TIKOL-942203 format. One record per residue (C-alpha): z, x, y; residue number from 0; residue in one letter. Coordinates in steps of 0.001 Angstrom, whole numbers, plus 500000, padded with zeros to 6 digits. Example, Ala and Ser with C-alpha at 12.3 -4.5 7.8 and 13.67 -1.06 7.14 Angstrom:
       Z       X       Y  seq  type
  507800  512300  495500    0     A
  507140  513670  498940    1     S
//
This chain:
       Z       X       Y  seq  type
  620407  215978  021016    0     M
  621152  212765  023114    1     A
  622205  209561  020807    2     T
  623669  206676  021208    3     G
  625990  206353  024261    4     T
  624754  209793  025841    5     T
  621091  209560  026326    6     L
  619115  212397  028180    7     Q
  618628  211658  031909    8     T
  615645  212569  033845    9     P
  617783  215044  035875   10     R
  619008  216699  032274   11     E
  615112  216725  031288   12     K
  614016  218552  034667   13     W
  617065  221035  034489   14     L
  616331  221818  030816   15     E
  612467  222042  031315   16     A
  613113  224552  034288   17     V
  615236  226954  032566   18     A
  612763  226621  029386   19     E
  610108  227578  032088   20     A
  611907  230322  033363   21     D
  612686  231661  030107   22     R
  609211  231559  028895   23     I
  607939  233392  031998   24     E
  610475  235964  031843   25     A
  609522  236729  028040   26     E
  605804  236984  028707   27     T
  605023  240610  029512   28     T
  601516  241628  028693   29     G
  600177  240293  025336   30     L
  603462  239747  024199   31     N
  603495  238774  020442   32     D
  606631  236423  020402   33     A
  604548  234303  023481   34     F
  601168  234301  021608   35     D
  602742  233201  018562   36     E
  604749  230485  020881   37     Y
  601587  229004  022237   38     V
  598845  230518  020436   39     G
  596789  231557  023248   40     V
  596773  234889  025208   41     E
  597216  234615  028769   42     I
  597340  236630  031984   43     D
  600992  237479  032550   44     P
  602968  237278  035968   45     G
  601020  233697  036488   46     R
  602818  230259  036042   47     R
  599577  228542  036776   48     E
  598280  230263  033434   49     T
  601161  229733  031403   50     I
  601002  226207  032130   51     A
  597510  225625  031359   52     E
  598204  227343  028015   53     S
  600894  225043  027397   54     L
  599195  221956  028374   55     A
  596510  223045  026017   56     A
  598691  223008  022944   57     V
  600181  219688  023910   58     G
  603563  221072  025158   59     R
  606170  218273  026969   60     N
  604360  217397  030390   61     P
  607559  217992  031972   62     V
  607565  221383  030961   63     L
  604234  221984  032244   64     V
  605237  220527  035472   65     R
  608370  222743  035636   66     A
  606115  225645  034947   67     M
  603811  224713  037547   68     L
  606357  223804  040460   69     N
  609859  224464  039645   70     P
  610904  224114  043289   71     S
  610488  220292  043099   72     V
  613562  218581  044361   73     P
  616106  218225  041157   74     T
  616109  214175  040120   75     P
  619249  212495  041417   76     E
  622527  212327  039270   77     V
  622347  208913  037735   78     T
  624928  206575  036033   79     L
  623637  207615  032466   80     Q
  624468  211127  033651   81     G
  628050  210112  034638   82     G
  628272  208675  031123   83     V
  626714  211845  029473   84     N
  629516  213919  031263   85     L
  632573  211466  030576   86     Y
  631658  211399  026877   87     H
  631370  215134  026947   88     D
  634605  215789  028383   89     R
  636914  213115  027399   90     C
  635323  211845  024058   91     L
  633478  214682  022379   92     S
  635020  215941  019025   93     G
  636297  214349  016011   94     P
  639029  211745  016350   95     G
  637447  210050  019318   96     N
  634879  207522  017478   97     E
  636658  204444  018884   98     A
  636475  205561  022559   99     G
  632920  206401  021956  100     T
  632378  202886  020477  101     V
  634311  201299  023584  102     H
  632295  203536  025941  103     L
  629065  202405  024542  104     S
  629932  198479  024433  105     R
  630819  198730  028366  106     V
  628130  200416  029179  107     F
  625626  198271  027483  108     K
  627410  195356  029510  109     R
  626352  197296  032624  110     V
  622802  198088  031565  111     K
  622149  194204  030914  112     A
  623742  193675  034269  113     A
  622130  196362  036486  114     L
  619433  197569  034398  115     G
  618440  201323  033211  116     D
  621222  203577  033674  117     L
  618911  206582  033985  118     S
  617387  204698  037138  119     S
  620598  204145  038863  120     L
  621197  207381  041132  121     A
  625116  207353  042107  122     L
  624037  208013  045465  123     V
  621831  204751  045575  124     D
  624839  202384  044078  125     L
  625672  199217  046581  126     K
  628707  197284  046762  127     R
  626430  194199  045608  128     K
  626049  196300  042436  129     D
  629921  196300  041804  130     G
  629852  192469  042485  131     R
  627017  191854  040238  132     V
  628506  193933  037325  133     L
  632008  192182  037685  134     R
  630520  188590  037556  135     D
  628205  189439  035034  136     F
  631031  190481  032629  137     M
  632852  187118  033783  138     L
  630220  185187  032701  139     S
  629305  187451  029536  140     N
  629934  185704  026109  141     S
  632082  187634  023579  142     R
  631843  187980  019789  143     N
  633543  184737  018603  144     G
  632607  182513  021237  145     G
  633837  182268  024976  146     G
  633895  184411  027771  147     T
  635582  187622  028681  148     L
  639106  187366  029724  149     K
  640000  188823  033170  150     P
  642027  191328  032213  151     A
  639586  192548  029860  152     T
  637228  192452  032966  153     V
  639472  194442  034843  154     L
  639948  197375  032069  155     R
  636301  197648  031710  156     E
  635657  197921  035202  157     L
  638643  200515  035292  158     Y
  636589  202295  032818  159     L
  633302  202181  034887  160     V
  635116  203471  037928  161     R
  636709  206335  036253  162     A
  632980  207477  035067  163     V
  631605  206896  038464  164     V
  634507  208666  040037  165     S
  634076  211769  037447  166     M
  630594  212099  038301  167     G
  630835  212087  042141  168     I
  633535  214571  041444  169     R
  631994  216830  039119  170     E
  628550  216659  040631  171     F
  629780  217527  044021  172     D
  628765  213998  045814  173     L
  631664  213638  047616  174     K
  630499  212365  051176  175     G
  627099  211685  049621  176     K
  628049  208549  047080  177     A
  630613  206221  047011  178     A
  632156  204415  044090  179     N
  630947  200838  044547  180     R
  633159  199648  041839  181     F
  636364  200435  043237  182     E
  638804  197188  044835  183     G
  636897  194640  042990  184     L
  639092  191351  042792  185     S
  638903  189343  039567  186     V
  639262  185629  039621  187     T
  639626  183917  036482  188     P
  637037  181182  035901  189     S
  639272  178831  034292  190     N
  642434  177930  036048  191     K
  644620  178055  032444  192     A
  643918  181519  032834  193     E
  646272  184149  034353  194     T
  645821  187636  034775  195     V
  648950  190037  034427  196     N
  650804  191482  037622  197     E
  649953  194869  036180  198     A
  646236  194319  035645  199     D
  645769  193059  039272  200     M
  647319  196320  040728  201     R
  645142  197629  043714  202     D
  643360  200782  043537  203     P
  644603  203530  045518  204     L
  642124  204847  048146  205     P
  640707  208236  047604  206     P
  642854  209921  050370  207     E
  646025  209104  048641  208     V
  644558  210368  045051  209     L
  643777  213530  046832  210     D
  647200  213761  048491  211     A
  648893  213168  045399  212     M
  646782  215347  043191  213     A
  647662  218259  045658  214     E
  651338  217454  045535  215     R
  651279  217375  041626  216     M
  650315  220824  041717  217     K
  653135  222291  043603  218     R
  655774  224148  041629  219     G
  658728  222279  043109  220     S
  657088  219085  041702  221     N
  655648  220082  038408  222     R
  656946  217454  035744  223     N
  654939  217407  032767  224     P
  655544  213482  032108  225     D
  654793  212475  035417  226     L
  651932  214642  035943  227     G
  650367  213394  032637  228     L
  650945  209653  033920  229     V
  649257  210404  037321  230     W
  646557  212105  035779  231     R
  645556  208991  033166  232     M
  646234  206778  036280  233     L
  643968  208261  038737  234     A
  641207  209555  036237  235     G
  640651  207508  033209  236     T
  640989  203994  034174  237     G
  644201  203234  031578  238     C
  646239  200319  032278  239     S
  649905  200885  033215  240     I
  651063  199601  029613  241     A
  648653  202247  027897  242     E
  650046  204832  030156  243     V
  653385  203911  029629  244     T
  652708  204120  025506  245     G
  651473  207382  025927  246     L
  653921  208815  028146  247     R
  656573  207868  025690  248     E
  654727  208964  022823  249     R
  654561  212138  024944  250     H
  658267  212391  025927  251     R
  659102  211265  022029  252     A
  657088  214153  020635  253     Q
  658852  216791  023393  254     N
  662244  215614  022334  255     A
  661522  215736  018888  256     F
  660062  219275  018675  257     I
  662850  220480  021257  258     R
  665564  219364  018822  259     A
  663953  220450  015765  260     R
  662719  223970  016892  261     H
  664586  225268  020157  262     V
  667732  225654  018148  263     P
  665954  227711  015199  264     A
  664545  229992  017601  265     L
  667904  232373  017543  266     S
  667787  232102  013770  267     K
  664466  233734  013636  268     N
  662782  230606  011523  269     A
  659328  231924  012985  270     F
  657037  231494  010122  271     D
  655308  228052  009535  272     D
  657479  227071  012646  273     L
  655358  224087  013207  274     F
  653787  221194  010920  275     T
  650647  220467  010487  276     D
  650964  217136  011962  277     K
  652617  218702  015299  278     E
  649309  220914  015449  279     V
  647456  217738  015459  280     E
  649315  215906  017886  281     L
  648974  219084  020381  282     I
  645269  219522  019561  283     S
  644849  215508  020394  284     F
  646522  216087  023698  285     R
  644492  219289  024551  286     L
  641355  217528  023490  287     R
  641824  214938  025848  288     H
  642934  216899  028982  289     F
  642057  220373  028404  290     G
  643988  223748  028224  291     P
  645309  224068  031665  292     G
  644616  220800  032579  293     R
  648208  219699  031306  294     I
  651402  221163  032127  295     D
  652723  223512  029185  296     T
  655814  222052  027692  297     P
  659156  223448  028352  298     A
  659672  223870  024874  299     W
  656320  225741  024076  300     L
  657184  228046  027213  301     V
  660610  229035  025392  302     A
  658625  229232  022158  303     V
  656473  231551  023490  304     H
  659066  233493  025430  305     K
  661700  233863  022574  306     R
  659027  234329  019724  307     I
  655737  235704  020623  308     V
  656500  237408  023640  309     C
  659768  239298  022456  310     D
  657984  240244  018993  311     A
  654969  241744  020907  312     A
  657410  243622  023124  313     R
  659343  244787  019799  314     G
  662523  243308  020685  315     A
  665243  243679  018096  316     P
  665418  241105  015238  317     G
  662230  239405  016269  318     N
  659126  239452  013472  319     K
  655476  238437  014485  320     V
  655112  234737  013977  321     P
  652276  233360  011649  322     S
  650527  230292  010416  323     G
  650799  227132  012677  324     N
  653000  228733  015346  325     A
  650466  231499  016210  326     I
  647638  228507  016280  327     E
  649707  226344  018727  328     I
  650243  229553  021006  329     I
  646489  230320  020691  330     R
  645780  226653  021779  331     K
  647923  226989  024772  332     F
  646159  230228  025521  333     Q
  648952  232661  026313  334     F
  646567  235331  026172  335     F
  647213  235959  029805  336     S
  650463  237287  028837  337     C
  649856  241006  028534  338     P
  652122  241400  025549  339     H
  650745  238651  024010  340     C
  647181  239485  024358  341     S
  648025  242815  022804  342     T
  649992  241203  019777  343     L
  647007  238661  019207  344     F
  644219  241363  019742  345     G
  643155  241845  016115  346     S
  642980  238062  015476  347     S
  640825  237169  018481  348     R
  637245  237392  018890  349     S
  635586  240760  018411  350     T
  632751  239777  020566  351     L
  631732  242157  023724  352     M
  633079  240754  026965  353     K
  631027  241108  030458  354     L
  633081  241679  033803  355     S
  632168  242323  037321  356     F
  633400  244799  039955  357     F
  632596  245770  043269  358     T
  633918  248580  045608  359     M
  631675  247168  047673  360     P
  629921  249762  049663  361     I
  627373  248261  052230  362     H
  624908  250256  054297  363     P
  626424  250927  057914  364     L
  624981  248732  060640  365     G
  624568  246004  058022  366     K
  626277  243013  059718  367     P
  629813  242401  058073  368     F
  629460  238810  057926  369     A
  626092  239080  055997  370     K
  627847  241571  053425  371     S
  631062  239650  052907  372     L
  628770  236414  052109  373     A
  626466  238288  049877  374     E
  630189  239423  048180  375     D
  631470  236103  047797  376     R
  628019  234841  046518  377     E
  628184  237512  043813  378     A
  631499  236629  042618  379     F
  630613  232618  042701  380     I
  627426  233737  040479  381     L
  629485  235864  038063  382     A
  631681  232716  037469  383     D
  628583  230477  036718  384     K
  626931  232762  034391  385     L
  629948  233315  032342  386     G
  631528  236745  033050  387     Y
  634923  236967  031720  388     A
  636387  238751  034763  389     E
  635504  239730  038524  390     A
  637499  242707  040540  391     Y
  637039  243718  044239  392     C
  638309  246790  045903  393     G
  640218  247131  049175  394     E
  639995  249801  052033  395     H
  641259  249464  055724  396     T
  639324  252287  057413  397     T
  635924  252435  056009  398     D
  632818  250689  057452  399     Q
  630814  250707  054271  400     A
  633776  249676  052199  401     E
  634419  246483  054034  402     I
  636737  244140  052111  403     I
  640025  245153  053873  404     T
  642249  242853  051566  405     S
  641270  242133  048047  406     C
  644054  239330  047969  407     V
  642379  237599  051093  408     A
  638844  238158  049534  409     F
  639611  236328  046425  410     L
  641543  233573  048065  411     A
  638489  232742  049839  412     S
  636733  232105  046515  413     I
  639780  230675  044568  414     A
  638505  227077  044853  415     Y
  634688  227549  044359  416     E
  635333  229336  040979  417     T
  636219  227481  037993  418     K
  636544  229859  034673  419     N
  636424  233345  035926  420     I
  639705  235441  035857  421     R
  639758  237098  039568  422     L
  641195  240411  039686  423     G
  642555  242723  042828  424     T
  640736  245909  041908  425     G
  642966  247413  043144  426     T
  645798  246756  045750  427     V
  646756  250178  046949  428     N
  650445  249902  046225  429     M
  651317  252783  048918  430     P
  649675  251177  051724  431     N
  652151  248085  051510  432     S
  655575  246940  051443  433     H
  656527  245345  048187  434     P
  657834  241986  049220  435     A
  654555  241689  051023  436     R
  652576  242514  047711  437     V
  654760  240177  045466  438     A
  654718  237348  047811  439     A
  650924  237518  048531  440     E
  649907  238057  044998  441     V
  652206  235207  043469  442     A
  650574  232895  046162  443     M
  646901  233924  044923  444     L
  648187  233662  041219  445     D
  649300  229620  042286  446     H
  645837  229013  043906  447     M
  644024  230357  041089  448     L
  646527  228436  038902  449     E
  646872  231685  036537  450     G
  643369  233085  036595  451     R
  644418  236135  038192  452     L
  644653  239958  037091  453     N
  646596  242025  039114  454     F
  644902  245434  039456  455     G
  646854  248076  041092  456     I
  646455  251802  041991  457     S
  647662  254679  044494  458     P
  644584  254400  046573  459     G
  642120  257187  046910  460     G
  640766  256656  050181  461     L
  642446  259547  052438  462     M
  641782  257938  055707  463     S
  643801  254832  054436  464     D
  646692  257122  053553  465     A
  646445  258938  057015  466     E
  646380  255695  058968  467     V
  649561  254289  057042  468     F
  651501  257321  057584  469     G
  651758  258516  053807  470     N
  649065  261173  053706  471     L
  651695  263991  053055  472     D
  653853  261611  050930  473     N
  653733  261703  047159  474     D
  651926  258588  046885  475     R
  652144  258486  043012  476     N
  655872  258387  043515  477     A
  655256  255703  046104  478     M
  653203  253815  043621  479     F
  655465  253855  040553  480     V
  658498  252487  043205  481     E
  656383  249795  044577  482     C
  655081  248258  041566  483     I
  658403  248519  039902  484     N
  660121  246765  043039  485     M
  657456  244009  042717  486     V
  658183  243479  039258  487     L
  662229  243227  039897  488     D
  661551  240593  042730  489     I
  659537  238548  040327  490     W
  662080  239162  037402  491     A
  665181  238700  039734  492     G
  666636  236279  042063  493     E
  667496  236570  045910  494     A
  668956  238475  047997  495     P
  667531  241140  045388  496     Y
  669108  243961  047136  497     N
  666665  246690  045993  498     L
  666997  250267  047461  499     K
  664544  253382  046824  500     G
  663198  256507  048508  501     D
  660463  254660  050231  502     F
  661394  251025  050657  503     W
  664413  248546  050806  504     E
  664388  244745  049915  505     V
  666984  242447  050718  506     S
  667456  239119  052201  507     T
  671322  239163  052271  508     E
  672319  238757  055642  509     N
  669767  236027  056332  510     T
  669473  233770  053404  511     M
  670018  230059  053312  512     M
  669322  229253  049554  513     R
  669917  225518  050336  514     E
  666820  225561  052486  515     I
  664736  227951  050400  516     G
  665056  230804  053153  517     Q
  665211  234104  051923  518     G
  663677  233398  048502  519     D
  660193  235210  047543  520     I
  657787  233231  045310  521     M
  657179  233871  041686  522     K
  653656  233993  040192  523     P
  652356  231287  038363  524     Y
  652074  233218  035033  525     Q
  654814  233686  033173  526     D
  656315  236698  033547  527     P
  653590  237613  035839  528     H
  649768  238177  036169  529     P
  648279  240752  033684  530     P
  648435  244151  034922  531     I
  645231  246063  035068  532     I
  645035  249753  036218  533     G
  641962  251986  037396  534     T
  641728  255469  035632  535     V
  639721  257926  037458  536     V
  641008  260988  036029  537     A
  639895  262682  032804  538     P
  642945  263121  030310  539     F
  645094  260748  032250  540     S
  648674  260629  031601  541     K
  648892  257432  033479  542     G
  646817  255710  030629  543     V
  649684  256220  028575  544     T
  652397  255453  030764  545     A
  650242  252182  031524  546     M
  650091  251382  027626  547     A
  653603  251945  027214  548     E
  654415  248970  029740  549     R
  651766  246831  028342  550     G
  649344  246981  030946  551     W
  645546  247521  030553  552     Q
  643375  250276  031839  553     P
  639639  250249  033317  554     I
  637813  253712  033131  555     S
  636141  253828  036577  556     A
  632274  253689  036764  557     N
  632086  256912  038590  558     F
  633231  258817  035265  559     L
  631016  260927  032981  560     L
  631195  259432  029553  561     P
  632863  262208  028058  562     K
  635747  261784  030754  563     W
  636084  257989  029968  564     A
  636371  258901  026237  565     A
  639377  260969  026869  566     T
  641256  257609  028086  567     H
  641373  255908  024752  568     W
  643267  258200  022962  569     P
  645896  258107  025717  570     K
  645885  254412  025387  571     Y
  646336  254238  021830  572     V
  649410  257100  022274  573     E
  651041  254713  024795  574     G
  650306  251642  022496  575     C
  651923  253456  019640  576     E
  654845  254510  021944  577     N
  655873  251103  022685  578     A
  655213  249659  019029  579     G
  651918  247671  020122  580     L
  648344  247429  018473  581     T
  645670  249307  020373  582     P
  642676  246925  020889  583     D
  639216  247858  021981  584     Y
  639187  244519  023771  585     A
  642048  245824  026253  586     N
  639762  248845  027324  587     W
  637837  247846  030194  588     R
  634909  250611  030653  589     V
  633048  250113  034215  590     A
  629411  251334  034627  591     K
  626662  251124  037153  592     N
  623602  249236  035548  593     I
  620132  248206  037185  594     C
  618442  245667  034923  595     V
  614923  244286  036006  596     A
  612435  242638  034323  597     D
  610247  245870  033656  598     D
  610818  249457  033313  599     M
  609420  250350  036477  600     E
  611192  247732  038798  601     T
  614264  248860  037557  602     A
  613571  252647  037980  603     R
  612593  251947  041755  604     A
  615482  249858  042401  605     Y
  617895  252261  040894  606     A
  616136  255704  042373  607     R
  613726  255126  045334  608     D
  615019  255488  048901  609     P
  616750  252665  049841  610     G
  618332  252033  046796  611     S
  621654  250496  047042  612     P
  622602  253012  043883  613     Y
  621554  255996  045814  614     V
  623549  254805  048897  615     L
  626646  254253  046707  616     Y
  626547  257734  044948  617     Y
  625768  259218  048224  618     S
  628625  258047  049819  619     Q
  630948  258811  046706  620     L
  629576  262159  046445  621     L
  630217  263125  050164  622     T
  633851  261874  049778  623     K
  634627  263826  046773  624     L
  633034  266820  047952  625     R
  635156  266712  050895  626     A
  638352  266071  049069  627     G
  637572  268824  046384  628     G
  637289  266462  043584  629     R
  633883  267239  042282  630     L
  635284  268159  039000  631     N
  634736  264678  038065  632     L
  631017  264764  038136  633     F
  631013  268139  036262  634     K
  630210  267971  032643  635     E
  630747  271719  032474  636     D
  634340  272675  034888  637     Q
  632319  275931  035581  638     N
  629674  274651  037181  639     M
  629159  275738  040870  640     D
  629609  272803  043291  641     D
  626188  273140  044523  642     D
  624698  272395  041141  643     E
  626405  268659  041618  644     V
  623458  267166  043517  645     T
  622500  263403  044072  646     L
  619998  263342  041548  647     D
  622095  265245  038768  648     Y
  624988  262387  039779  649     V
  622380  259349  039548  650     L
  620816  260879  036370  651     D
  624277  261107  034435  652     R
  625769  257543  035832  653     L
  623152  254901  036495  654     V
  621960  253210  033535  655     I
  618668  251280  034427  656     H
  615514  249586  032712  657     G
  614454  246246  031209  658     D
  617177  244452  028974  659     P
  616220  245973  025809  660     S
  616186  249365  027099  661     S
  619705  248877  028914  662     V
  621070  247426  025682  663     A
  620274  250552  024081  664     D
  621684  252833  026762  665     Q
  624770  250916  026557  666     I
  625190  251170  023035  667     L
  624499  255033  023524  668     A
  627300  255020  026035  669     L
  629762  253329  023636  670     R
  628803  256356  020803  671     E
  629980  258983  023569  672     A
  633176  257002  025083  673     T
  633890  254906  021927  674     G
  633684  251544  020809  675     P
  635230  249890  023832  676     F
  634926  245955  023755  677     K
  634836  245023  027618  678     H
  632009  246075  029663  679     L
  632566  245973  033229  680     V
  629288  245588  035426  681     Y
  629610  247584  038904  682     A
  628003  245311  041618  683     G
  626499  246902  044632  684     H
  624807  245962  047850  685     D
  622067  243257  047588  686     W
  619823  245480  049341  687     A
  616922  243197  047733  688     D
  618444  239944  047294  689     Y
  616422  238720  044528  690     D
  616907  241759  042562  691     L
  620389  242038  043001  692     G
  621052  238677  041717  693     R
  618281  239019  039174  694     K
  620231  242076  037706  695     G
  623551  239859  036995  696     M
  621652  237066  035666  697     V
  619435  239425  032997  698     L
  622914  241030  032423  699     M
  624435  238026  031233  700     A
  621467  236171  029699  701     E
  619636  239048  028186  702     K
  621281  242245  027601  703     V
  624770  240649  026760  704     M
  623248  238942  023759  705     P
  621734  242013  022437  706     L
  625454  243744  022847  707     L
  626863  240855  020815  708     T
  624482  241007  017943  709     E
  624979  244752  017527  710     A
  628692  244960  018033  711     T
  629675  241689  015998  712     K
  630994  242942  013095  713     S
  633154  245677  014843  714     E
  636999  245666  014347  715     P
  639186  244788  017430  716     A
  641721  246971  016655  717     A
  642060  250537  016533  718     A
  642823  252028  012912  719     A
  646501  253015  013042  720     A
//
């Protein structure tokens, strides 16, 4: 509910009404009891006009009625009020920001008095004249206690207005459509006796300088926590230099104090109650204003993480698990990207089901590559917007149906178009590439994603790829182990490396020039490296145990029968116990082919009729596994004859389809067969029907997952020891 400074804009009202109209339509099937109760009128399902008439008849909001009749009407433009709402939500929401909220309200009351209703001022329609009118109004505006505002005060208030408009232009993707008309305004004292400090009269930096400096700040070699903090405040918040300096000194003093107090204690195992409540409060304050991932993690906290939490999770001698405020701070800085810490904190993290996305993908032969790849990219971007936790893609070099030839290249293409989702290689086929190339490319991608990368690895299963890379007759499992070990050695070590194995050698000893950076391979953004994920395709896999012993996490493949996927959990538990780690159902990902639609018949047809992408997927896979002598993966009884493994037999057992309620029930039944995994991976397929392909992902996130969350919310995260 909008109050005070944050008033709901026409755009927000319209978007809310469109979402509500879509929700009502989706829930309307036949004489649905819930809808009858909602409007008090029986309706003809599927007709938005009838629904709109019914809503109007019971006096519902006219905006909702219009949204039901014509949701495609252009969305109202982003207004200055929308910018204020965004700035408040991003920078001033939560306890402890009351003074900032009051200041924001006071400044924009002046803006409203000068320019009119903020909800009527579209950012794209602002003129330079508006900036001058506001400045002149502020200079002549009376203040409490008499007199007018000082020029320095006017400048500071204009900086706040400029920051609000800049954030709105950036976050609503209006760059090139809207300009910040409040930049570069000169403020001349109305009284010659008044002066403006030199610091307050600084010229604003042009947008190209802001963009270039922001990119420079992201580079690892220029990564300075203090400087980065100062720059973000200068560029985006409208703080004066004095205010920034004060905050900077507070930040530096805080770092120095905690470093002096705690880092020496790391060697003394003083882990419990390591941080005081005040320190938690200070760090929380900084996180609230800048957000996790938007400020550089201080060096002292990295040391705390490595020396306390990560070493304890690894079972290093003399280290015990931290507790109290130490855990709270580590949790706030989101060190769960560390595979060891994610296991250590598993039992104290949320036990809710997670939803992620994976696609090989398989497209029809003859479909234009450009169209298929564009749809694949759109699916990943949609998954991010819908709140999927992770998204993975496969890679193959010699397949006209599985056309992503490099998952690193594909994920790089969407690195800056996704915001929250973790992207994963699914998988890098290690025997088909050189360890140095894998190490460098994955590290680069990790930096592009600023730590939102999972490193999925496997030996690769496509025989034509093995042949083209010359390793068809090699021990590809041995190549896989050697390659990943070399990648980790490269990341953990220093040039010139001098690694030698049975299949590869890595060295830059003869050509290294350290003084100019030559001969050194980039290290990942995440410390010590991205979480490592392995796809498991075999029943009773010993590989699951080996992965768990190294802190890696498994994905049970989407083409495994439930009874074979169920064999993976005991192997994972065995590996965790061997390494002294706590097995966590949240770290076990289970992939599944799921077709969800608004109604049962639509879902059945899209999952099973000729032309179905699910039929295409399994016809391809069945052919490949039959040729490779691996049909045992599809057999519930290993004594079955190969001829009994038909396409219908496979589809019956491996594709879940139905409306949201039915799909949720089938997934819960799947968990009864496999064990209570907490991370479901939705397998993506070709969008043979564009609308149904997209709608399935939406329904999975918005309709099915709430049902699963409610059904599983009381379950424990960790397995019984």
